[in-house]
Wavefront OBJ file of the C-alpha trace (Angstrom):
o trace
v 0.000 0.000 0.000
v 1.373 3.406 -0.897
v 1.661 6.189 1.722
v -1.111 8.356 0.262
v -3.613 5.491 0.330
v -2.610 4.641 3.904
v -3.102 8.290 4.953
v -6.508 8.404 3.259
v -7.625 5.171 4.957
v -6.408 6.373 8.357
v -8.221 9.680 7.856
v -11.427 7.879 6.874
v -11.232 5.662 9.967
v -10.611 8.710 12.153
v -13.579 10.581 10.658
v -15.756 7.537 11.298
v -14.613 7.393 14.932
v -15.372 11.098 15.374
v -18.824 10.731 13.781
v -19.550 7.622 15.829
v -18.793 9.418 19.111
v -20.474 12.657 18.055
v -23.675 11.323 16.517
v -24.230 7.647 17.246
v -22.928 7.191 20.800
v -23.744 10.383 22.634
v -24.650 8.116 25.556
v -21.016 7.160 26.063
v -19.621 9.389 28.781
v -16.120 10.844 28.547
v -15.324 9.697 32.081
v -16.121 6.105 31.099
v -13.973 6.368 27.977
v -11.062 7.802 29.944
v -11.357 5.212 32.689
v -11.495 2.308 30.217
v -9.243 3.473 27.386
v -7.095 6.321 28.680
v -8.564 8.839 26.225
v -11.854 10.604 25.546
v -13.412 13.176 23.234
v -11.418 15.935 24.917
v -8.190 14.033 24.238
v -9.144 13.572 20.589
v -9.889 17.271 20.253
v -6.593 18.178 21.965
v -4.644 15.907 19.624
v -6.408 17.530 16.672
v -5.613 21.009 17.999
v -1.968 20.102 18.612
v -1.630 18.707 15.082
v -3.146 21.894 13.652
v -0.914 24.120 15.767
v 2.193 22.129 14.760
v 1.312 22.907 11.145
v 0.943 26.625 11.817
v -2.854 26.584 11.941
v -4.175 28.779 14.735
v -6.750 26.717 16.615
v -7.801 26.999 20.231
v -9.148 24.392 22.627
v -12.782 25.483 22.285
v -12.680 25.421 18.484
v -11.124 21.953 18.479
v -13.697 20.670 20.972
v -16.568 21.911 18.814
v -15.139 19.826 15.970
v -15.397 16.700 18.150
v -18.651 17.491 19.908
v -20.506 19.085 17.003
v -21.506 21.862 19.423
v -20.029 23.856 22.268
v -18.852 22.019 25.341
v -21.592 23.695 27.409
v -24.253 22.467 24.968
v -22.814 18.946 25.066
v -22.798 18.877 28.851
v -26.382 20.151 29.033
v -27.630 17.647 26.451
v -25.636 14.492 27.150
v -23.418 14.535 30.230
v -24.670 12.636 33.247
v -23.539 12.745 36.859
v -20.563 10.494 37.552
v -20.399 8.373 40.669
v -17.718 8.971 43.286
v -16.047 5.723 42.199
v -15.863 6.842 38.562
v -14.513 10.236 39.587
v -11.801 8.609 41.689
v -10.838 6.238 38.862
v -10.748 9.238 36.513
v -8.154 11.000 38.667
v -5.816 8.046 38.258
v -6.500 7.584 34.554
v -6.085 11.288 33.824
v -2.793 11.452 35.720
v -1.462 8.373 33.923
v -2.603 9.312 30.427
v -2.774 13.096 30.253
v -0.715 14.488 33.104
v -0.878 18.241 33.507
v -2.608 18.950 30.153
v -6.253 19.981 30.228
l 1 2 3 4 5 6 7 8 9 10 11 12 13 14 15 16 17 18 19 20 21 22 23 24 25 26 27 28 29 30 31 32 33 34 35 36 37 38 39 40 41 42 43 44 45 46 47 48 49 50 51 52 53 54 55 56 57 58 59 60 61 62 63 64 65 66 67 68 69 70 71 72 73 74 75 76 77 78 79 80 81 82 83 84 85 86 87 88 89 90 91 92 93 94 95 96 97 98 99 100 101 102 103 104
C-alpha cells in the first residue's frame, strides 16, 4: 500500500470514529472512555488542535472541541453529560494522571 492510500484510509477511519462518538454514541460518557481506554473526546480534540498548531494553523481548545462534539462544550454537557459516581470520579483522577498528566 502506498503512503497516500494509507493516509486516506487512516483519515477515513478517524472521521468515522469522530462521527460515531459525536452522533451515534452520545450516551457514552467521557469519564467512562477515559477510565477504560485512557482517552476521551477531549483528548481527541486536543490531539487535533496540537496537530493543527504544529502545522501553523491557529486553533484553540474550544474550536477543536466543537469539531469533536458538534456543538459547544456547554451544549454537550447540558444535552448528554450525566452525573458520575464517586467511584468513577476517583478512577478518573488516576487515569487522567497516567494518560494526560498536567494537560487539560
